[in-house]
N, C-alpha and C positions, 0 to 999 in steps of 0.2 A: 250351507257351509260344510266343507269336508273336514276331516280330522285335522289335517295340518293347518288349515285356515283357522280353526278354532284355537290352535296353540299360539297364534300370533297375538301380540300384546293388545292391539286395538280391538280384537274380538274377545280375547280372554277376559278382559276387565268388565265386559258386559254380561258374561255368562253367570247364571245362578250357581250357587255352591254345589247343588246336586249334580249339575252337568260337569262342573270342574272335577268333582270327585270321580265321576265315571271316566273322564278323560285321563286322570292320573292313574287310575287302575289299568287302563289300556296301555298307557306309556310303560308302566312297570311290567305288564304282561308281555309286551312285544319287544321292548328294548333293554330289559335287564335279564340276565341269565337266570334260569330257574334254579341254578346251583347257588345263587347268592341268597343270603338271609336278609329279608326286608322286615324291619321292625320300626315301631314308634312313628308310624305315618300319622301326621296331624296337620291341620290347617294353621298357617301363620300369616300374619299381616305385617308387611314391611312398609316403611315410609321414608322417602328421601327427597328433599327439596320440594316438598308439597305433593309428591306423587306417591300414591298408596297402591300396594299390590297385595292382594290376598292370594296366597299360593300354598304349596305343600312342602313340608320338611319331613325327611325320613332318614332312617339309619340303614345303610346297606353294608353288611359285613363289618359292623362296628365303626363305620365312617359316616358322618353326617352329610347329607346332601339336601340342597334346596332346589326345587324346580323353578326355573326362571322362564316365564312365557317368552316366546320368540320376539326378538327385536334386534335390529342391526346395531343398536347403540347401547347395549347393556353395560353398565358399570358395576363390576362385581368386586365389592370390597376395596374400592380405590377412591381415596379422598382427594385426588388431584385432578378430577374432571377428565378431560380428554388429553391432558398433557401426558406424554409417554415417559418411559424410563430412560435415563441416560445410558449410554453404552457402558459406562463404568459400573453400573448396577449389576451387570452380568459377569462379575468377577468370579473368583473361586469360592464364593460364600454360599455354596449350595447347602440346602438343609440335609441332614443325615437321613438315610432311608429309614422308613418305619419298619417295625418287626414283620408286618405282613409281606411287604415287598422283599425283605431279606429272605424270608422263608420261600418265596416263589422263585428266587434266583438260585436256590440250592439244588 
């Protein structure tokens, strides 16, 4: 199994924690800029509708990220299943930019 195959959900869930730890280190090394500060890397276990996932949570430049193993049907923080947003949801109610984004635009 190659690197990207190991990151697919069907394979990820079968891997021992030691291998998952090695993979997350490689992900951070190759896909996150070395200029970013990575802190608070730890294992977390999530469960939704009877499906459990042991994965990693970390802070990158003061923002929390969770690694989601590859799947074409990931539901990320969405309680309405596969039902999409209505077009009216995309109104002018955008969230204000955070301080980090504001500093970058200056």
